[in-house]
N, C-alpha and C positions, 0 to 999 in steps of 0.2 A: 650621257648615253642613255637612249629609250630603253624599255626592256624587251622589246621586237630585236632589235638590234643586239642587245646582250644576247639573247637567245641563240642569235643566228652567229655569232662570235664564237659562243660556245660549240655550237655544233659544227663550225669550220674546223678548229681546230681539236676535235675529240671530244671522248666523255672527260669529267675531272673524277681522280679517285686519290686520295689522300692529300688532297691540295693541288696534283699534278695533272697534266693533261696526257690522257692517254690515247694512243689511236688504236682505232678498232680495227684497223685492214692486217694486225699481224692477231690470229687467233688462234687458240690450240684446239688442231683438230682430233685431239682425242675427246674433247668439251662436247657434252650433247649439245646439239643444236635449238633443241629445245629444252625448256625444263622439264624434268624427270618426275613421275608422280611422288607426292609425298605421304608416307617417307618410303623411300628405296634403300633396301641393304645389299653393301654389297657381297654376292656370293665365294667370295676367295678371301678377303682378308676381314669383312664383317663392318666396315667402314658404311656411317648411314648417312644418308642425303635427305636433311630437313632443313627448312628456312633457307632454301636455296644454294648450300653448301655443302659440299660432304666434310663429315665431324666425325670423331671416335664416338661410341655409346652405344647401349644397349642396343638388341634388334627389336623395334616395336613390333607387338603381336600384330599381325595382317601386311607388315609391310611388301610391298612387290621386293623382285630382285632382280640385280643386272650385274654387271661388272663395273667397276670404277675406272676412271680413265688412268690412273696408276696402274692398277693390276693389267689391264688392257694393255701397257707399254710394255709392260714386265713379260707377260706373256709373248708379245709379239718382236719382243727385245728391239725395239726401237726408242730410244733413247732420246729426250728433248735437251738434256745437258751431257755434254763430258770434259773432264777436267783429266788433263794430262799430265803429271809429274816426271821431269824429262829424267831419264836414264841414272844418269850421276846425282842428282839430290835423291832417287827413288831408292838407289841400292843402298845409300848411306841410313838412311831413315825410314825404311819401308813400312815396319811394323808402326814405327810412330804416327805416321802418314796414315794409314789403314786406321787407327784408333781414333788418331783426330777427324778421320771424316765419319767414322761411325759416330763419335760424339755430335758434330754438327748435325748428323741425319736426327739422332737421338733428342737434340736440343727442339729441332724442327718439328719432327712429329705430332707430337701432342695436340698442337693448335693448326696443324697443315698436315694432314693424314695424304696428300697428292704429293708431297715431297719427299720422294723416298729413295736411295740408293738402287740400282739394278743391280750392279756387278761393279765389282773389283779386281782386276786382272794385269798379270803382271807381261808385259809385251817388251819387243827391242827397242821402242821408242822408249818406254818408261812404263809407272804404274797408271793406268786408265781406268777412271772413275767413270761410270754412267750413271743417270739421276732420271726423275721420271717428270721434270721439271726443269723452268728454266733459271730459279731465284737459287736453291740449293748449291749450285756449281760454282757461282761466284760465291760462296759464303765459306765453302769449303775452300776455295783458293786462296781467300783471305787470311782464314786460321792457316794453312799452311805458309803463306806470306810472314806474316806476323811471326810465326813460331820459328822459322827458318831464316828469313830476311831474304827470302826467295823474290824472283822478278815474275810478277803477274802481269798475263795479259788476256784481257777477257774480248770475246768476238763474237758479239750477237749477229744473227743471220738477219738480213734487210727484209726479208719478203717470207721470213718463216718463222716458227716456233722454236726456233733451237737456239744453243748458247755453245762454244767451245773456251775452256780457259785452258790456259799453257802455265806454267810454272817452270820457270830454270832456276836453277841456282846463282846465288849472287857470292856470299860470302859461304853459304851452306853451313852454317852454326846454328847453334840454339841461340836463343837470346839469355844475355848474363842472368842468373838467378833460375835457370830451367834444369 
């Protein structure tokens, strides 16, 4: 394969990130369409846009100010992900599931400041956890599935930057040793 053919194939399949092809047609509408001036600090949470990404750190002198994508989603109440823990499972383990969601968020947040929980609410359907990105809901879902042997269903929206995660009880018991 020549280098021209190789480049053409790569363009047709999408860009490559971490060894996997990514499709460019589904992007987060809350991400800036152009690079922000560096450095830029979020005036709400304090995250700093530096070297092309949002990260935690001290606000540099003379930094521009803007709202980061996560704070914009939180302020507008428009999540990128929703985790629904069905009523029967949520009723039995509500406090533990909330703690598990918060723990998962805390593990993500130092390296990924845009991955945050927006809200945790009890509804007729069950416990509903909304997030600012599409990765945190799957991780929360996996943690609940592993802890309570729940059935996990993940639905990515084909043409949008959005994911729904559903957890239903199977056995609804913590694994042995917990």
